[in-house]
N, C-alpha and C positions, 0 to 999 in steps of 0.2 A: 710247142706244148704237146700236141698230139703225137709227136715223134719221140717224146721222152719215155724211157722205160717205166717211170713211175706212173705216168698217165695211161700207158698201155696196160700195165698190170692192174691198175685201179679199174680200168674199163672191164677187163676180164673178170675181176672180182665182182663188180657190180652186176654184170650179166649173170654170173654164176649164182649169186645170192638171189636174184629175182627168179631165176629158173627153179631154184631149190625151194624157196619159201612158198611159191604158189602150189607146191605139192604137199605142204603141211596139211594135216587134217583141219577141217573147217573150224573146229573149236579152238585151235591154236593160231590159225592163219590171221585172224583179225587182230590179235594182240601181239604175239611173239613174231609172227611173220611180218606184220606191218612195222613193228619197232626195228626189226633187223633191216628191212628195206630202207627205212628212214635213216638209220645209222650209216649205211653204205652210201646213200645219196648225200648225206651231210658231209661225209668224208670227201666225196668227189667235188661237191660245191666248194669246200674250203681249199682244196688243192687248186681249183680253177681261180679262186680269189687270190691265193698266194702268188700264182703265176702272173696275175694281172696287176697286182699292187706293187707300189714302190716299197712300202714297209710290209715285209712278208712274215715276220715272226709271229704276229698275233694269229694270222690265218693258219700258219703251220702248227701252232700250238692247238688251235681248235681242231685241225685235221687229226692230230695225234690223239686228242680226246675222243673224237668220233671213232677212231680205229680201236681204242681201248674199249669203248662201248660195244662196238661190233664184235670184238673178240669174246666179250662176256655173253652177248646174246647168242652167238654161234655155239659157245660152250653149253649154254642152257638148252639150246635146241638139240644138241647131241645127247646131253644127259637125259632128255625126255624122249629119246629114241626117235626123233623126227628126221634123222639122217643116218645113213649107214656109217660104219667106221671108215670105209673107203672114201665116202663123200667128205667126212669130217677131216680126214688126213689131207685130202686135196685142198679144201678151203683153208686149212691151217697153213699149208705151204704158201698159198696165195697171200694170205694176210701177213705172214712173216716176211715175204718178199717186199710187199708194199711197206711194211714197217721199217725194214732195213733201208729202202730207198728214201723214205720220208726222213728217217734219222740222219741219213747222209746229207740231205738238203738242209735240215735244221742245223747240223754241225757247220756246214759251209756258211750259213747265215750268221752263226755265232762267230766264226772266224772273221768274216767280213766286218761284223760290228765291232770287234776288238782290234781291227787293223791287221789281222793275220793275212797271209797270202792265200788266195783262192783263185782258181782259174776263172770261174764264172759264177759269182754269188747270186746273180739275178735269175738264173735258170735252174730248173730241176737237175739234180745230180744224174749224170748219164752213166 
């Protein structure tokens, strides 16, 4: 699990989000900063749950929903000038990479559920 690119990139994303949101101004930190932190932690929790469960689709769906929420919160933070354009570009690249890896894992699960061939449907896409 920890060697998977998805988990490594999610870890990078989580650390980045926490380091960025603690720098939000105080009046945004309690609401938008906390919500952003909660979304990235929910994403990470759901990925861990998917890796450990026999039935992965529900946890992968929940992880995808958390990722969508995180995208929205980061976009709002940028719109409110809480991060620079360079910071926003960096985090968008991280989020997009996590999204691509998660999408690949979800497709592998869908193929496995329909009887399609897949190398390893029980592990994150490498």
